[in-house]
N, C-alpha and C positions, 0 to 999 in steps of 0.2 A: 239342397232343395228341401223345403218344408214337406213333411210327409202328410198324408191324409189325417185330418182331425188333430194335428199338432197345434193349430192356431186358428183363431177366428178370422184374422187378418192375413193378407197377403203381404209379401215384401212390397209389391208395387202400391197397395193401398197404403201402407206405412210410409213409404217414400213420399207420396203424395200429401198425406196427413202433416208429416213433419215439415215439409217444405213450405207450408203455409202458416205453420205455427211459430210465433215469436218465442224465442228462447229455446228453440229445439235444433240448434245447429249441430249438436253432438251426433244426430242421426247420419248426417251426411259424411261424417268422418269415419264411420264405421265401415268394416269390410262385410261381404255377404254373410260370412259364416257367423259373426258377431250379431248381426241383425236377426239371423235366424234363431241363434241361442236366446236372445232377448224375447222374440216372439213366443217361443215354446215356454220359457221361463215365466213370462207374464200371464200366460193362459193358466199354468199350473199354480201360479201364486194366487190369482183370483179364485180358482176352484178350491184351494186349500183354505181360504178365508171363509168358506161357507156359502159360496154362490153355486146354484145349481143350473148350469147353462149347458144346453146341448151342444154337442161338438159341432153340429151342422147349423148352429145359429149365426146368422150373418146380418143381424139388424144393426142399424147404424149406431145405436147407443152402445151395444156390446163392442163393435169395433172401435169406437172412440174410448171406451173404457180400457180396452186393451191397449191401445196406443198410449193413453195416459199412464197406464201401469208400466208400460215399457219405460217411459221416461222417468218415473217414480223409482223403478227398480235401478236404472242406470245411475240416477243421482243420489239416491238415499239407501239402497239396500244394505250396504255395509253397517250403516248407523242402525237401521231397523233391525237387523240380525243381532247386533250387539244388545240391543234392548229387549228383544225376544229371548235371548239367552239369559238375561238378567232376570226377567220375569219369570222364566220356566225354573230358575234357581231359587225364586221366592223373593227376590229383591223387590220392595214395593216403592222405595225412594232412595235417593243418594244424593250427597252434596259434596262439591269440590270448591273450595274458597267461597266466593259469593254466589256461586251457582248451585241450584238445587233442582232436582227432577224427580217427579212422582211417576210412577209406572202403573198402569192398570191394563184394561184389554187393549190389544194392538189391532186395529182395523184398517181397512183402506182409508185413504184420505177421503174426505167428504166430497170433493168434487168428482171422484171416481164412484164412490157408493152411490151418489145420486143418479148416476147414468144407469146403473144396474140394480137399483133397489128392488124391482120387481122380481129378481131372480134369487134373493137371499132366502136360504133356508134357515128358519128360526131355530132349528134344532141343532144347528152346527155350533161349534165352540169357537169363539173369537179369542184373539191372543193378547191384546193390551193397548191402551190409549196412552200417548205421551202428553204430560203436562209439565210445563217449565215455569220456574220462577227464578228471575235473576235479580239478586239484590245488589244494588249499587251504592 
């Protein structure tokens, strides 16, 4: 069971949110413990990206942003973490065959950022944005 202030959303809210969202069938396949882990991780992820959101905030935009971050983490966290590690190591771009990628500040995806833009702390450090170019 989620502890006090571990998440802005309840599992019940997330169940309802994802049941109505196209492309979110992953959520129904998770066990309760995995859902709780994603809820806690997504809140911490948002806060680590420079957002100053109170533990008690229950606005709809914050809850939607957390649910979208849950899906982002579930689907893309491994790739995001690899790029964050490359950025931390000073890598700014790389190429493999006809694929090249430039790394700079990593931030939340725009569709999530737009939901919680009012809570962004301009003094926080962002980690890098991904730009891709595929040469065919």
